[in-house]
Every structure is written in C-alpha cells, then in structure tokens.
N, C-alpha and C positions, 0 to 999 in steps of 0.2 A: 737816251741820257749819256752824255759823254763824261763819265766820272773821272777818267784819267786827266782829261784836259782841264776840267774845273778844279781838280786838286792841284794841278801844276800851276794854274793861274793864281790860286789862293796862296800857295806856298811862296811863289815869287813876290806877291804883293806884301805879305807879312815880312819876308826876308829883307825886302827893301825898306819897308816902313820902320822896322825896329831900330836900326842904327840911326835913322834920321830923328826919330822921336827920342832916342837915348841922348843924342847930342843936345837936343832942345831942352830936355829935362835937366841935364847937367848945367847948362847955361842959366836956367831959371831957378836952380836950387831945388828942383822938384825931385827930392830923393828921400828914400826911406832911411831914417837915422837909427843907429843902434840904440838899444836900451836893455834893461836887465832881462826882459822876456824874450828878446830876439837873439837869433843865432849869429847873424852876420856882425862883423866888428868894424866895418867901414861903410859909409853911406853908399847906397845903391840906387841908381836912377829908377824912377817909376815910369808910368805912361805906357808900359807894355800892353796894358789892356786896351788902350785906344788903337794900337796897331792890330790886335786880334779882331776887334770889332769892325774896323774899316775893311780889313782883308776879307773877313767872312761875309759881311753884308754886300760889299761891292761884287764879289764873286757870285753870291746867291742871286742878286738882281740880274747880273749879266747872263746867267745860265737858266734862271727860272722866270725872270720877269716879275711882275707884280702879282703875287698870289697871296692867299690867306696865310701860308706858312712864312713867306718872305716878309710880309708886313708884321706878323706876330713877332718874329725874331728881331726885325729892325727897330720897331717901336719900343718893345719891351727892353731890348738890349740898349737902346739909346738912353732910356731913363736910368738903367743900372750903371752905365758908363758915366753918366753925368754925376749921379750921387756918389759913385765910387771915386771919381776924380776929386770931388769935394772932400771926401773922407781922406784920400791919399794926400791932398794938399795940406790937410790938418796934420797928418803924420809928418810931413816934410818940415813943419814948423814946431814939431815936438808936442803937438796937442792931440787930444782924443776927440773925435767927432761924436756927438751924442747918439745913443743907440736908437731912440724912438723915431727920428726922421728916417733912418734907414729901414726900420721895421715897417713903417707906413709905406715907404716906396716899394719895398719887396712884396708886400701884400698886394699893392696896386698892380705891380707887374705880374704877380702870380695869377691874378684874376683876368689879365688881359687876353690870354688865349681863348677864354670862354667866348669873348666877343667875335672871334673868328671861327667859331665852331670846333675848336680843338679842346677836347675834354675826354675824360674816361667815360665810356658809354655803358659798360657792363661786362659780363663774363659769358663766353660761349661754352656750351657743353654738348655731349652727345645727344641730349634731348632738346637742344635748341638754344636760342640766345636768351640770357637772363639780363634784361635791361635794368639799369639802376634808375631810381627816381631822379628827376632833374636835379633836385637839391643835393642828393648824394653824389652824383657825378660831378657837380660843380665843386662841392666841398672837398672831395677826395683829390680832384685835379689841383685845386688851389693849395692844399696842404702839401702835395707832392712837389709842385714847382717851388713853393716857398722853402720847403725843407732842403731841396737840392741846391738852390741858390746859396744857402748858408753852408751846406756840407762841403762843397768845393772850396769855398772861402776858408773854412776851418782847416783843411789839409794843406793850404798854401803857406807852409811854414818852413820848408827846406827847399833849397835850390833844385828846381826841376821836378818837384813832386807833383804839384797840381797839373802842370802842363803834360807830364808823362802819363799820369793816371788818366787824365782826360783824353789823351791820344788813344790809349787802350780801350777805354769805354766807348769812345766814338767809333772806333774800328769795329768793335763788337756789335754796336747798334746798327752800323752800316751793313754788316753781313746779315744780321737778322732782318733788316728792312728789305734787302735784296731777296732773301729767301721767301719773305711774305709778299713780294712783288709790290712793295710800297715805295715806288721809285722817287717821288719828290722828297720823301723823308730820307731815303738813302743818299740823295744828292746833298742835302744839308749835312748829313753825318760825315760824308767823305770830305766835304769842304772843311768841316771842323777838324778832322784828322790832319789835313794838310796844314791848317793854321797852327795847331798845337805843335806839330812836328817842326815847322819852321821856327816857331818861337823857342822851342826847346834847345835849339842850337845856341841861343844867346842866354838861356835861363838855367842850363845845367851847371853844376858846380865847376868853377866858381862863377856865379851868376853875374852877367854884365848888365842885366836889367831885370826888374820885377814886373809882373803883370798887375800887382796891386789889387785892391778890392774891386776896381773897375773891371779888370780882366777875369778874376776868379768868379765874381758873381755873374758876369756875362756867360762864361763857360757853363756854370751850373744851370743857368736859365736855358741855354741852348740844348744842353743834354736832357734836361727835364722835358722840354717841349718835344724833342725827338722821341723820347720814350712814350709820351702821351699820344703823339700822333702816329706812332709806330707800334711797338710791342704791346702797349697797354690798350690800344684801341680794340675793343671786342675780343679781349684776350681770353685764352683758355688758361687753366691752372698752370700748364707747362710754360706757355709763352709769358705768363705773368712773372715767372722766375727769371726770364732773360734780362730785363733791365735791372732787376734787384741784384742779380749776380754781377752783371756788367758794371754796376756802380757799387759793388759790395764794399770796396775799401772805404770810400767816404761815408757810406751808411753805417758800417760797423764802427769806424773811428768816432763818429758823432754819437752813436748810441753809448759807447763805452765812456766817452768824456762826459756826457750828460749824466750818466749814472754816478760817475765819480764826483761830479759837482754836487749832485743831490745828497750823496752820502756825506760829503765834507761840509755841507751847509752853505756852499758858495752860490752866488747868483748864476743862473744858467747862461747868461749872456756875458759873464765876466771872462776876459781873456786870461789864460793861464798856460802852464806847461805840462798839461796832462794828456796831450795828444800822443798818438802812437809813435810819431817820429821823435817827439821829445823823450819818450820812454826808451826807445831804442838807442838814442844817443847817450842817455844816462847810463845805459848798459855798456857803453864803450865803443859803439859803432861810429864810424866816421859818417859825414854827410853822404858820401857816395855809396857806402855800404848800406846805410839806412834807406836811401832812395831805391837802390837796386833790390833790396829785400822786399820793399813794398810794391815795386814794379812786378816782382815775381808773384806775389800774392794776388795782385790785380790780374795778371795774365792767367793764373790758374782759375780764378773766378770767371774770367771771360771765356776760357776754354770750356769750363763746365757748363756755362750757359748755352754755348753753341752746340755742345754734345747733346744736351737735353732737347734743344730745339730740333736738331736733326733726327734724333731717335724717337721723340714722342710728340713733336709739334704738329 
C-alpha cells in the first residue's frame, strides 16, 4: 500500500479542483448567502463538497480499484453529494430545503454499507468473540452511519472547523487501522486526510469556499464507514473507544445541542445557534480562536484514543 503517493495524488486533485469549482459557483450564483443564523457576512461560494468527493473517489479507485469499500464510499457518497447540492442550491436562493427528503436519503445511504458486508459484527473478549444477532449488527451500523452524517454537518458552522476536525479524525483512524493491519481501510483514511487538508487551505478563515451540506455529509459518511470497517469491526472494549474518541468533538457537540433543544422544547432538527462554536464566539472568541480551541480538544481526544489503543488494544 503506497499511502504517501495516494495522499499526494488526492491532495493535488482537491487543490486543483477547488479553485475551478469556486469560479464556477461564483459565475452561477451558487453561493451561501448570509442570514441571521450564519456567521459570515458576505456570500461564499459552495460546491467544495463536489471537489472533496471527486478527489477522494478518483484516488480510491486509482489505488484500490473496484472493491466493496470503494463501491460503498462512491455510491453512498454520490447520493449524499447530489442531495447535498440540491440543498445547497436552495440555500443559494435563500430557501430552506425540506428536512424529510434529506432524512430518507441519509437513512438509505446509512443502510448501503450492509449490502457490501460492512457492518458491526460484535465484540471480542478474552473469552472469545461475542457475535451480535444480524438485526442488532444492522441496526447499530445504520444508526452509527446516520448519526455521523448529521454530526459532521452540524459542526460545519465556522470557517475550517469541519474540515480541520475531519482531518484529525481521519488521521487517528488511519493510525488505528495501520496498527490493526486493516490496510484497505487505512488507505481510505489517509486519502481522506489528504482531501481535508487540501480543502482546509481554501476553507480556513477567511473561507474562500464552503464544502456545503454536500461535503459535510460526505465526510461524515466516509468517517463512519472507516470506523465500521476498521475499529468497530470485532472490536474489544478498548478499540471500541478509538472511533468514539477520534470523533469525540462532533459526538459531544451533537449530544449537548440535542439536550439543549429538548430542554428548550425546540424541534431536534431545527437549526439554531446552540452549537459549541456559537457558544465560544458569544463568549468573545474570534473565529480563529474558536476553531483553534476546538482543534486542540479534537487533538487531545485523538491522542487519548491512540494511547489507549497502544497500551491496552
């Protein structure tokens, strides 16, 4: 497995595609317009998600060919990018895309890995493997993928936040996959690291392009599949903690926001300004300070997950 070359190819593809799609988005008026809930004050081009998808999938097929993993990511990712671009197009016109078509699409995509044999199988212990019933493995896998698709989308509210956190999470899952000798999963993870890093050059404050729902949901899906195919597969109690900690920032942010919405009586799907990045900025932090602080928390979670894996895995 040539991880360095695959990462370099993906980085170059995304770095070239982003400015091309940015110019196209500006010409077409495909931009995220400011409103009362959003932080940016000027229209910002969307379509960054399309660059992430093309870069990841092209590199994955180039270095892995047609496999169950590449088909899972490409087919599920394609549906997410299409529905995400439709949603982003609505935003560019100042409209909100209905929530239910998205929920149905996300559930369909979350179930897709099952058709390629990618699912949570059970837990291993010193006494042997505890296999989950088929229905439990399927339900837990679908819930995990569906949740992470939304979680990464939820944190995509400040320049560079989702792309930076996804970079750290992908890197952690890459190292964990290498440690467990899960080489195809490691290849996908390192490709994702490269894609997110290249995109971050254009997305860090002040962002020149957004990934939009198309990019955030695709990243969430790819990270979820990496975890299911890697750390979650026949996991011990220790390795179970690796993806949970590696993705600790979006998981905790979502849990806190959902709790606040329940307490306040708001709909769980209603967009608001209750996310961690909104709170930090209300406390007086700038966008760069907010993102840097959350990066630090994500890095600490990732480090802890790797320490646990090396010490007890």
